[in-house]
C-alpha positions as CSV (number, residue, x, y, z in Angstrom):
1,M,81.8,94.7,70.4
2,T,79.6,91.6,71.2
3,A,76.4,90.7,69.5
4,P,73.1,92.1,71.3
5,T,72.0,88.7,72.5
6,V,75.4,87.8,73.9
7,E,75.3,91.0,75.8
8,A,71.9,90.5,77.0
9,A,72.6,87.1,78.3
10,I,76.1,88.4,80.1
11,H,74.1,91.3,81.6
12,E,71.1,89.1,82.7
13,L,73.4,86.7,84.6
14,M,75.6,89.5,86.1
15,D,72.8,91.7,87.0
16,F,70.7,89.0,88.5
17,A,73.7,88.0,91.1
18,W,75.7,91.4,91.2
19,N,76.2,91.1,95.0
20,V,77.6,87.6,94.8
21,V,79.8,88.1,92.0
22,Y,81.3,91.2,93.3
23,D,81.9,89.3,96.9
24,L,83.5,86.5,94.7
25,L,85.8,88.9,92.9
26,T,86.6,90.8,96.1
27,E,87.5,87.5,98.3
28,R,89.5,86.3,95.6
29,G,91.7,89.6,95.0
30,L,90.2,90.1,91.4
31,L,88.3,93.2,91.8
32,G,91.1,95.5,90.5
33,E,90.0,98.9,89.6
34,G,86.3,98.1,90.0
35,L,83.7,96.0,88.4
36,F,82.0,97.2,85.2
37,V,79.7,94.6,83.5
38,E,80.5,96.0,80.0
39,E,84.1,94.5,80.5
40,F,82.6,91.0,80.6
41,T,82.2,90.3,76.8
42,G,82.7,86.5,76.5
43,I,80.4,83.7,77.6
44,H,80.2,80.0,77.1
45,S,77.5,77.8,78.5
46,W,76.9,74.0,78.4
47,L,74.7,71.3,79.9
48,D,76.1,68.4,82.0
49,G,73.1,66.3,82.8
50,P,70.3,68.7,84.2
51,T,72.9,71.4,85.4
52,R,73.8,74.3,83.2
53,Y,77.3,75.7,83.6
54,T,78.2,79.1,82.3
55,V,81.2,81.0,82.2
56,V,81.2,84.8,81.8
57,H,84.6,86.5,81.2
58,S,86.5,89.7,80.8
59,S,89.9,90.0,79.5
60,D,91.1,89.7,83.3
61,V,88.3,87.5,85.0
62,A,86.2,84.5,84.7
63,V,83.0,83.9,86.6
64,L,81.5,80.5,87.0
65,F,77.8,80.2,87.4
66,V,76.0,76.8,88.1
67,D,72.5,77.3,86.8
68,T,72.1,80.9,87.7
69,R,74.2,81.2,90.8
70,P,77.8,82.4,90.6
71,V,80.0,79.8,92.3
72,D,83.7,80.9,91.8
73,A,85.8,83.4,90.2
74,I,89.4,83.2,88.6
75,A,92.1,85.0,86.8
76,F,91.2,84.5,83.1
77,R,93.2,82.1,81.2
78,H,93.0,81.7,77.4
79,D,93.2,77.9,77.8
80,L,89.9,78.0,79.7
81,L,88.4,78.6,76.1
82,G,87.9,75.4,74.4
83,A,88.9,73.1,77.4
84,D,87.1,69.9,77.3
85,D,86.0,70.6,81.0
86,P,86.0,74.4,81.7
87,K,84.5,74.0,85.0
88,S,87.7,71.9,86.0
89,F,89.5,75.5,86.4
90,F,87.0,76.3,89.1
91,V,86.5,75.4,92.7
92,L,83.0,73.8,92.7
93,P,80.8,73.8,95.9
94,E,80.3,70.3,97.7
């Protein structure tokens, strides 16, 4: 179980962009048996200049948000956590 503030942050990001997240997971073949926000229990966020990057992940997938916009999704990898540059695991829009 995650802390209430962590859950609130995850739900806010995922709810705000539900359709885009769903489409990203579908396009990349990561939807699996369905998408349940409750399965997303991890969040890592940082600033790079004026831009906020946030990775929200479940045990199976990770979604990268730039500011509040989901831009990519990948199969979750444990080495993503603690990486010097977590966004390098994702494809960023040009």
